[in-house]
C-alpha positions as CSV (number, residue, x, y, z in Angstrom):
1,M,-144.2,173.8,-96.3
2,L,-144.9,171.8,-93.1
3,G,-146.4,168.4,-93.5
4,G,-146.5,168.5,-97.3
5,D,-145.8,165.7,-99.8
6,W,-147.5,162.8,-98.1
7,S,-148.5,159.9,-100.3
8,I,-150.5,157.6,-97.9
9,I,-153.5,158.7,-95.7
10,G,-156.4,157.2,-93.8
11,P,-158.2,155.0,-93.6
12,Q,-160.1,157.9,-91.8
13,I,-160.0,161.0,-94.1
14,S,-159.0,164.3,-92.5
15,P,-159.3,167.7,-94.0
16,M,-156.4,168.6,-96.3
17,T,-154.9,171.3,-98.5
18,V,-153.6,170.9,-102.0
19,V,-150.9,173.3,-103.1
20,V,-149.6,173.6,-106.6
21,L,-146.2,175.3,-106.8
22,M,-145.6,176.9,-110.2
23,R,-142.6,178.4,-111.9
24,T,-143.1,180.3,-115.2
25,S,-141.4,182.8,-117.4
26,W,-142.5,186.4,-117.5
27,E,-143.6,186.0,-121.1
28,E,-145.9,183.1,-120.2
29,A,-147.2,184.8,-117.0
30,E,-148.3,187.8,-119.0
31,K,-150.8,185.6,-120.9
32,A,-154.0,185.0,-118.8
33,K,-154.8,181.2,-118.6
34,T,-157.4,179.0,-117.1
35,F,-156.6,176.1,-114.8
36,T,-158.4,173.1,-113.4
37,L,-157.5,171.0,-110.4
38,N,-159.1,167.5,-110.6
39,L,-159.4,164.6,-108.3
40,L,-159.5,161.3,-110.2
41,D,-159.9,157.7,-109.0
42,D,-157.8,154.7,-109.9
43,D,-159.6,154.3,-113.2
44,G,-159.0,157.9,-114.2
45,E,-162.6,158.9,-113.5
46,P,-163.5,162.0,-111.6
47,V,-164.3,161.5,-107.9
48,R,-167.8,162.7,-107.3
49,H,-169.5,163.9,-104.2
50,G,-172.8,165.2,-102.8
51,P,-176.4,164.4,-103.8
52,E,-175.8,165.8,-107.3
53,R,-172.6,163.7,-107.8
54,R,-170.5,166.6,-108.9
55,P,-166.9,166.0,-109.7
56,I,-164.3,167.3,-107.2
57,Q,-162.9,170.0,-109.4
58,Y,-161.6,173.5,-108.8
59,N,-161.3,176.0,-111.6
60,G,-159.5,179.4,-111.8
61,R,-157.6,181.9,-113.8
62,L,-153.9,182.5,-113.7
63,S,-152.8,186.0,-114.7
64,L,-150.1,188.5,-113.8
65,D,-151.4,191.8,-112.4
66,P,-150.8,194.3,-115.3
67,G,-149.9,197.0,-112.8
68,N,-147.1,194.9,-111.3
69,P,-144.1,197.3,-111.0
70,L,-141.7,194.4,-111.5
71,A,-143.0,193.9,-115.1
72,D,-140.8,196.7,-116.3
73,D,-137.7,195.7,-114.2
74,K,-135.2,194.2,-116.7
75,V,-133.3,192.3,-113.9
76,A,-136.5,190.9,-112.4
77,R,-137.5,189.6,-115.8
78,M,-134.3,187.5,-116.0
79,T,-135.7,185.3,-113.2
80,D,-138.8,183.0,-113.5
81,I,-141.9,183.9,-111.5
82,H,-142.7,181.5,-108.6
83,S,-146.3,181.3,-107.5
84,N,-148.8,178.9,-106.1
85,V,-152.4,177.8,-106.1
86,M,-153.8,176.5,-102.8
87,V,-157.2,174.8,-102.2
88,S,-158.2,173.9,-98.6
89,L,-160.6,170.9,-98.5
90,G,-162.8,169.3,-95.9
91,S,-163.0,165.5,-95.6
92,L,-163.4,164.0,-99.1
93,P,-165.4,160.9,-100.0
94,L,-162.4,158.7,-100.5
95,Q,-162.6,154.9,-100.1
96,P,-160.1,152.9,-98.0
97,G,-157.9,150.6,-100.0
98,H,-157.9,152.8,-103.2
99,R,-155.5,155.1,-105.0
100,Y,-156.3,158.6,-106.2
101,R,-154.6,161.2,-108.3
102,W,-154.8,165.0,-108.4
103,T,-154.2,166.6,-111.8
104,F,-153.4,170.2,-112.6
105,D,-154.5,171.3,-116.1
106,V,-153.7,174.6,-117.7
107,E,-155.7,175.6,-120.8
108,G,-157.0,172.0,-120.9
109,E,-153.6,170.4,-120.9
110,E,-152.4,168.3,-117.9
111,I,-149.1,169.8,-116.8
112,A,-148.7,168.0,-113.4
113,S,-150.2,165.2,-111.3
114,V,-149.6,163.4,-108.1
115,Q,-150.9,160.1,-106.9
116,F,-151.8,159.1,-103.3
117,A,-153.3,156.1,-101.6
118,V,-155.9,155.6,-98.8
119,R,-154.9,152.8,-96.5
120,S,-157.2,149.8,-96.2
121,A,-159.5,149.7,-93.2
122,P,-158.3,147.3,-90.5
123,E,-159.9,143.9,-90.5
124,N,-161.9,143.0,-87.3
């Protein structure tokens, strides 16, 4: 991944992409699950945007294609499945001089998070 894993941005906010890399067993992958990607502020509150002040949140479903030919391959099943979820974003309503955190929840349980900071605006 080129340019991934930054932890400080701004103070001007550019478009970005969030990628969640996952590794799971075949047994877990065969169970359909829901996921939520949330953007939280320093206080753990959802970052909101737009006139309706909706939280920045992306929901989806994780499931293995039941017709996957590897599902019956005994050797393939000895290795975890590697997959990803990717969300491309425009400029977000982030404030200079603050920290934020992306969380990735599966079935309502937070399984991963990453924090980042927006640099303070230069003083004139």
